[in-house]
C-alpha positions as CSV (number, residue, x, y, z in Angstrom):
1,M,31.1,70.9,46.3
2,S,28.2,70.9,43.9
3,H,25.5,68.2,44.4
4,H,25.4,67.8,40.6
5,T,28.6,65.8,40.1
6,I,29.5,62.1,39.6
7,E,32.9,60.9,40.4
8,I,33.8,57.2,39.7
9,D,37.4,56.1,40.4
10,D,38.9,52.7,39.6
11,L,35.6,50.9,39.8
12,S,35.7,47.1,39.1
13,F,32.9,44.7,39.5
14,S,32.4,41.0,38.8
15,Y,29.1,39.1,38.9
16,P,28.8,36.0,41.2
17,D,29.5,33.7,38.2
18,G,32.9,35.3,37.9
19,R,32.2,37.4,34.8
20,Q,34.0,40.7,35.1
21,A,31.6,43.5,34.0
22,L,33.7,46.5,35.0
23,D,37.4,46.8,34.9
24,N,39.0,49.8,36.5
25,V,36.5,52.3,35.3
26,S,37.1,56.0,36.1
27,L,34.6,58.6,34.9
28,H,33.9,62.2,36.2
29,V,30.8,64.1,35.2
30,A,30.7,67.8,36.0
31,Q,27.7,69.9,37.0
32,N,25.2,70.4,34.2
33,E,27.2,68.3,31.8
34,K,25.3,66.0,29.5
35,V,27.5,62.9,28.9
36,A,26.7,60.0,26.6
37,L,27.8,56.5,27.5
38,V,28.1,54.3,24.4
39,G,29.4,50.8,23.7
40,P,28.3,47.5,22.3
41,N,25.9,45.2,24.2
42,G,27.6,43.6,27.2
43,A,30.1,46.5,27.5
44,G,29.0,47.2,31.1
45,K,26.9,50.3,30.6
46,S,23.9,49.1,32.6
47,T,26.1,47.6,35.3
48,L,27.9,50.9,35.7
49,M,24.6,52.8,36.0
50,L,23.2,50.4,38.7
51,H,26.2,51.3,40.8
52,L,25.4,55.0,40.9
53,N,22.4,54.6,43.1
54,G,23.7,51.6,45.0
55,I,21.5,48.8,43.4
56,L,24.8,47.1,42.7
57,R,27.7,47.5,45.1
58,S,31.4,46.9,44.6
59,S,34.3,47.0,47.1
60,A,36.8,47.7,44.3
61,G,36.9,51.4,43.6
62,R,35.2,54.6,44.8
63,I,32.1,56.4,43.8
64,Q,31.1,59.9,44.9
65,V,27.8,61.6,44.0
66,G,27.5,65.3,44.8
67,G,30.7,65.0,46.8
68,L,29.3,62.3,49.1
69,A,30.9,58.9,49.2
70,L,28.4,56.2,48.1
71,N,27.9,54.1,51.3
72,D,25.1,53.0,53.5
73,K,25.0,56.2,55.5
74,N,24.7,58.4,52.4
75,L,22.6,56.2,50.2
76,G,19.3,57.8,51.0
77,Q,20.6,61.3,50.2
78,I,22.3,60.1,47.0
79,R,19.1,58.5,45.8
80,A,17.3,61.8,46.3
81,W,19.9,63.6,44.3
82,L,20.4,61.1,41.5
83,G,17.4,59.8,39.5
84,L,17.8,56.6,37.5
85,V,15.5,56.0,34.6
86,F,15.4,52.4,33.5
87,Q,15.3,51.3,29.9
88,N,11.9,49.6,30.3
89,P,9.4,52.1,31.7
90,D,7.3,49.2,33.0
91,D,10.1,48.6,35.6
92,Q,9.2,52.0,37.0
93,L,5.4,52.3,36.7
94,F,3.3,50.1,39.0
95,S,0.5,52.2,40.4
96,P,-3.1,52.3,39.1
97,T,-2.8,55.9,37.9
98,V,-0.1,58.2,36.5
99,F,-0.6,60.6,39.4
100,Q,0.2,57.8,42.0
101,D,3.3,56.7,40.1
102,V,4.7,60.2,40.0
103,A,3.7,60.9,43.6
104,F,5.2,57.7,44.9
105,G,8.7,59.1,45.6
106,P,7.7,62.4,47.3
107,L,5.1,60.5,49.4
108,H,7.8,58.2,50.6
109,M,10.0,61.2,51.5
110,G,7.2,62.1,53.9
111,L,6.4,65.5,52.2
112,P,3.1,67.2,53.0
113,E,0.2,66.5,50.5
114,A,0.3,70.0,49.0
115,E,4.0,69.7,48.3
116,V,3.5,66.3,46.8
117,R,0.8,67.6,44.5
118,A,2.9,70.6,43.5
119,R,5.8,68.3,42.6
120,V,3.6,66.0,40.6
121,D,2.2,68.9,38.6
122,R,5.7,70.3,38.0
123,A,7.1,66.9,36.9
124,L,4.2,66.2,34.5
125,A,4.4,69.7,33.1
126,A,8.2,69.2,32.5
127,V,7.5,66.1,30.4
128,G,4.5,67.6,28.6
129,M,2.0,65.2,30.2
130,D,-0.1,67.6,32.3
131,D,-3.4,66.0,31.2
132,F,-2.4,62.4,32.1
133,A,-2.6,62.5,35.9
134,D,-5.7,60.4,36.1
135,R,-4.9,58.0,33.3
136,A,-3.8,54.4,33.9
137,S,-0.1,53.9,33.1
138,F,-0.6,50.5,31.5
139,H,-2.8,52.0,28.7
140,L,-0.2,54.4,27.5
141,S,2.1,54.1,24.5
142,V,5.8,53.3,25.0
143,G,6.7,57.0,24.4
144,E,4.1,58.2,26.9
145,K,5.4,55.6,29.4
146,K,9.0,56.8,29.0
147,R,7.9,60.4,29.7
148,I,6.0,59.3,32.8
149,A,9.0,57.2,34.0
150,I,11.1,60.4,33.7
151,A,8.4,62.3,35.6
152,T,8.5,59.8,38.5
153,V,12.2,60.7,38.8
154,L,11.8,64.5,38.3
155,S,9.2,64.6,41.1
156,M,12.1,63.9,43.5
157,D,13.8,67.1,42.3
158,P,17.0,65.3,41.4
159,Q,20.2,67.2,40.5
160,I,21.4,64.3,38.3
161,L,19.6,62.2,35.8
162,V,21.0,58.8,34.7
163,L,19.1,57.4,31.7
164,D,19.4,53.9,30.3
165,E,18.5,53.7,26.6
166,P,15.9,56.5,26.8
167,S,15.0,56.4,23.1
168,A,14.8,52.5,22.7
169,G,11.5,51.3,21.3
170,L,10.2,54.7,20.3
171,D,8.7,55.7,17.0
172,P,10.4,58.6,15.2
173,R,8.1,61.3,16.5
174,S,8.2,60.1,20.1
175,R,12.0,59.9,19.8
176,R,12.2,63.5,18.6
177,D,9.9,64.6,21.3
178,L,12.0,62.8,23.9
179,I,15.2,64.4,22.7
180,G,13.6,67.8,22.8
181,L,12.4,67.1,26.4
182,L,15.9,66.1,27.6
183,H,17.4,69.0,25.8
184,D,15.0,71.4,27.7
185,L,15.9,69.9,31.1
186,D,18.9,72.2,31.5
187,Q,19.0,72.2,35.3
188,Q,20.2,68.6,35.6
189,T,23.5,66.9,35.0
190,M,22.9,63.9,32.7
191,L,24.6,60.6,32.0
192,I,22.8,58.8,29.1
193,S,23.5,55.3,28.1
194,T,22.4,54.7,24.5
195,H,22.9,53.1,21.1
196,D,21.2,56.1,19.5
197,M,24.0,58.0,17.9
198,R,21.8,60.8,16.6
199,L,20.5,61.4,20.1
200,V,24.1,61.6,21.3
201,A,25.0,64.1,18.5
202,D,21.9,66.2,19.3
203,L,22.2,66.2,23.1
204,C,25.6,65.4,24.5
205,S,28.7,67.5,24.3
206,R,30.9,64.7,25.6
207,T,30.9,60.9,24.8
208,V,32.5,58.1,26.8
209,V,33.0,54.7,25.0
210,L,32.8,51.7,27.2
211,D,33.9,48.2,25.9
212,G,34.7,45.1,27.7
213,G,34.1,46.9,31.0
214,R,36.7,49.5,30.3
215,V,36.7,53.2,29.2
216,V,38.3,53.0,25.8
217,S,37.7,56.6,24.8
218,D,36.4,59.8,26.4
219,G,36.2,63.2,24.7
220,P,34.1,65.7,22.7
221,T,31.2,64.1,21.0
222,A,32.1,65.6,17.6
223,E,35.5,64.0,17.7
224,I,34.4,60.6,18.9
225,L,31.3,60.0,16.8
226,Y,33.1,60.8,13.6
227,D,36.2,58.7,14.3
228,S,35.0,55.9,12.1
229,D,38.0,53.6,13.0
230,L,37.3,54.0,16.8
231,M,33.5,53.5,16.3
232,E,34.0,50.4,14.1
233,R,36.5,48.9,16.5
234,H,33.9,49.0,19.2
235,G,30.9,47.8,17.2
236,L,29.3,51.3,16.9
237,E,27.9,53.2,14.0
238,T,28.7,56.8,13.2
239,P,25.5,58.9,12.9
């Protein structure tokens, strides 16, 4: 079984206030697939993503990452395989320097210093931020912060990237740069939650539409994005 797969079967989840956020969601992502997760606000996209590395846990349904069941025993391994990049990079950057932010994960894995350094260099090179190691994260632009947030995850050598609204808040040039960056990361399986339909068209061969906590459509991006009835029904715009 490849470590690059996500399998979600019949996942349901309600918040403590009784609001049902996910209703019997099933979604399988194959190795090296880049899949878009789209839907209106409140559709359950972020809730779904937070289940994939165990931040939220539900007893209703089954999740496997890389062939391992998501449970207490496997959670450490799954978090090493699956990197979650939050919508707001400030949720991921908290160290005085970029280097320390990107080194944080590998250091906590107990890797030797030389290996940590090599991973930080590799991760920063992958996001085109080689010269930023000594900079303070809070001085960076939103686009730069998004790249560093991705680097903090890449330094863990994940097989799977799960990104929440990666292009939100970016100016056009930063957005194009980010799409190019994600396009070039071809060793990773990706699940990308986004409202940015042009990003979806440029990057993802498959699109899953989530609305009201349910998967309402799942198929080739070209078919889904240009099905104007479907898109309109779920509050989405065709690119």
